[in-house]
C-alpha positions as CSV (number, residue, x, y, z in Angstrom):
1,X,-43.7,1.8,31.0
2,X,-40.4,3.0,32.6
3,X,-40.3,6.5,33.9
4,X,-38.2,9.4,32.6
5,X,-35.4,8.7,35.1
6,X,-35.0,5.2,33.8
7,X,-34.9,6.4,30.2
8,X,-32.4,9.1,31.0
9,X,-30.1,6.7,32.8
10,X,-30.4,4.1,30.1
11,X,-29.6,6.5,27.3
12,X,-26.7,8.0,29.4
13,X,-25.2,4.5,29.8
14,X,-25.6,3.7,26.1
15,X,-23.8,6.9,25.1
16,X,-21.0,6.3,27.6
17,X,-20.5,2.7,26.4
18,X,-20.6,3.9,22.7
19,X,-18.2,6.7,23.5
20,X,-15.8,4.3,25.2
21,X,-16.0,2.0,22.3
22,X,-15.3,4.7,19.7
23,X,-12.5,6.4,21.7
24,X,-9.7,4.2,20.3
25,X,-10.9,4.9,16.8
26,X,-11.0,8.6,17.3
27,X,-7.5,8.6,18.7
28,X,-6.0,6.8,15.7
29,X,-4.5,9.8,13.9
30,X,-2.8,11.0,17.1
31,X,-1.6,7.5,18.0
32,X,-0.2,7.0,14.5
33,X,1.7,10.3,14.8
34,X,3.1,9.2,18.2
35,X,4.3,5.8,16.8
36,X,7.0,7.6,14.8
37,X,8.8,6.7,11.6
38,X,7.6,3.1,11.3
39,X,3.9,4.3,10.9
40,X,4.7,7.1,8.4
41,X,3.9,6.5,4.7
42,X,6.8,6.0,2.2
43,X,8.8,9.2,1.7
44,X,11.4,10.4,-0.7
45,X,14.8,8.6,-0.2
46,X,13.2,5.6,1.5
47,X,14.5,2.3,0.1
48,X,12.6,-1.0,0.3
49,X,13.1,-4.3,2.1
50,X,11.7,-7.7,1.0
51,X,8.7,-8.8,3.1
52,X,9.3,-12.5,2.5
53,X,11.5,-15.1,0.8
54,X,15.2,-15.8,0.9
55,X,16.0,-12.1,0.9
56,X,13.5,-11.2,3.6
57,X,14.4,-7.9,5.3
58,X,17.2,-7.2,2.8
59,X,17.3,-4.1,0.7
60,X,15.7,-4.5,-2.8
61,X,18.0,-3.8,-5.8
62,X,16.7,-3.6,-9.3
63,X,18.6,-6.7,-10.3
64,X,16.7,-8.6,-7.6
65,X,13.5,-8.2,-9.6
66,X,12.7,-10.6,-12.4
67,X,12.2,-8.8,-15.7
68,X,8.6,-9.1,-16.7
69,X,7.3,-10.0,-13.3
70,X,6.1,-11.3,-10.9
71,X,6.0,-8.6,-8.3
72,X,7.6,-8.8,-4.9
73,X,6.1,-7.4,-1.7
74,X,8.2,-4.9,0.2
75,X,8.1,-2.3,3.0
76,X,9.8,1.1,2.8
77,X,12.8,1.7,5.0
78,X,13.6,5.2,6.1
79,X,17.1,6.6,5.7
80,X,17.7,6.1,9.5
81,X,17.0,2.3,9.0
82,X,13.5,2.3,10.4
83,X,11.3,-0.2,8.5
84,X,7.9,1.5,7.9
85,X,5.9,-1.6,8.7
86,X,3.6,-0.4,11.5
87,X,1.0,0.6,9.0
88,X,-0.3,-2.1,6.6
89,X,-1.1,0.7,4.0
90,X,2.7,1.0,3.6
91,X,3.0,-2.4,1.9
92,X,4.2,-2.0,-1.6
93,X,4.6,-4.2,-4.7
94,X,7.6,-3.8,-6.9
95,X,8.1,-5.2,-10.4
96,X,10.5,-4.7,-13.3
97,X,9.7,-4.4,-17.0
98,X,11.4,-3.4,-20.2
99,X,10.9,0.4,-20.0
100,X,9.7,0.5,-23.6
101,X,6.7,-1.7,-22.5
102,X,5.5,1.0,-20.1
103,X,3.0,3.7,-20.9
104,X,4.4,7.2,-20.8
105,X,2.7,7.9,-17.4
106,X,4.1,4.8,-15.9
107,X,7.6,5.3,-17.4
108,X,7.7,8.8,-15.8
109,X,7.3,7.3,-12.3
110,X,9.5,4.2,-12.9
111,X,13.2,3.8,-12.5
112,X,14.8,1.9,-15.3
113,X,11.6,-0.2,-15.7
114,X,11.0,-0.8,-12.0
115,X,7.5,0.2,-10.9
116,X,6.0,0.5,-7.4
117,X,2.4,0.4,-6.4
118,X,0.4,0.1,-3.2
119,X,-0.3,-3.5,-2.4
120,X,-3.7,-2.7,-0.9
121,X,-6.6,-3.3,-3.3
122,X,-8.9,-0.4,-4.0
123,X,-12.0,-2.7,-3.7
124,X,-12.0,-4.0,-0.2
125,X,-8.5,-3.4,1.0
126,X,-7.2,-7.0,0.5
127,X,-3.6,-7.7,-0.5
128,X,-2.7,-7.6,-4.2
129,X,-0.2,-10.5,-3.8
130,X,-0.9,-12.8,-6.8
131,X,0.5,-12.7,-10.3
132,X,-1.3,-13.6,-13.6
133,X,1.4,-14.9,-15.9
134,X,-1.1,-15.0,-18.8
135,X,-2.0,-11.4,-18.4
136,X,1.3,-10.1,-17.0
137,X,-0.7,-8.4,-14.3
138,X,-1.2,-8.1,-10.5
139,X,-4.2,-9.9,-9.0
140,X,-6.0,-9.3,-5.7
141,X,-6.2,-12.5,-3.7
142,X,-9.7,-11.8,-2.3
143,X,-12.0,-10.8,-5.2
144,X,-9.7,-11.2,-8.2
145,X,-9.4,-7.6,-9.4
146,X,-6.6,-7.5,-12.0
147,X,-4.3,-4.5,-12.4
148,X,-2.0,-3.7,-15.3
149,X,1.4,-2.7,-13.9
150,X,2.7,-1.4,-17.2
151,X,-0.2,1.0,-17.5
152,X,-0.4,2.9,-14.2
153,X,-2.0,-0.2,-12.5
154,X,-5.2,0.4,-14.3
155,X,-8.0,-2.1,-13.5
156,X,-8.4,-4.6,-16.3
157,X,-10.8,-6.9,-14.6
158,X,-12.8,-7.3,-11.4
159,X,-14.6,-5.1,-8.9
160,X,-11.9,-2.6,-8.0
161,X,-13.1,0.9,-8.7
162,X,-9.8,2.5,-9.4
163,X,-6.1,1.9,-10.1
164,X,-3.6,1.2,-7.3
165,X,-1.7,4.3,-6.1
166,X,1.8,4.5,-7.6
167,X,5.1,5.7,-6.1
168,X,7.7,7.6,-8.1
169,X,11.0,5.8,-8.0
170,X,14.7,6.4,-8.6
171,X,17.7,4.1,-8.4
172,X,20.7,4.9,-6.1
173,X,23.6,2.6,-6.9
174,X,21.1,0.0,-8.1
175,X,18.9,0.2,-5.0
176,X,15.2,0.9,-5.5
177,X,14.5,4.2,-3.8
178,X,11.4,6.4,-3.4
179,X,11.5,9.6,-5.5
180,X,7.9,10.8,-4.8
181,X,5.0,9.9,-2.6
182,X,1.9,7.9,-3.6
183,X,0.1,9.3,-6.7
184,X,-3.3,9.0,-5.0
185,X,-5.3,7.6,-2.1
186,X,-4.1,4.2,-0.9
187,X,-6.7,1.4,-0.4
188,X,-10.4,1.7,-0.2
189,X,-12.2,5.0,-0.8
190,X,-14.6,5.7,2.1
191,X,-18.0,7.3,1.2
């Protein structure tokens, strides 16, 4: 059997290696703060820019969104022009509906029928980037959780444990703009 000196040295090396491996993770909050505007979550008066498609990186206007879906993916853009895309938790889905089709809770956050939700699934953190035409609902591309955009993104099918976090919106000259921060935690809940 090894002596006490070997055991002490071996345990010290394991702790050092583990500490070095965890150091970047422990520094995440400080590093995110240092990254500036691009890492901050959506804030009031942010607008949105398209993530993909023919209007990629252009500001989203209500008229750009098809009435009744599907959703588009977008990132918030700060008033100073900084796109907040350094944090994947900032990815948002936008969709537009007849305001009378929205629940009272959803209508209170919407802007003329335009709704905004986190695009990060509450099950495993996958992107909610698919649309079910049959259900008029958002679908997570990994495990097929289905969310009702007209009813506060409530889960209507699949393993997601809770709705998607919602953003309050307003329109400024037809441009979709953040009115209030996310209604709840974005993404997966850690135990």
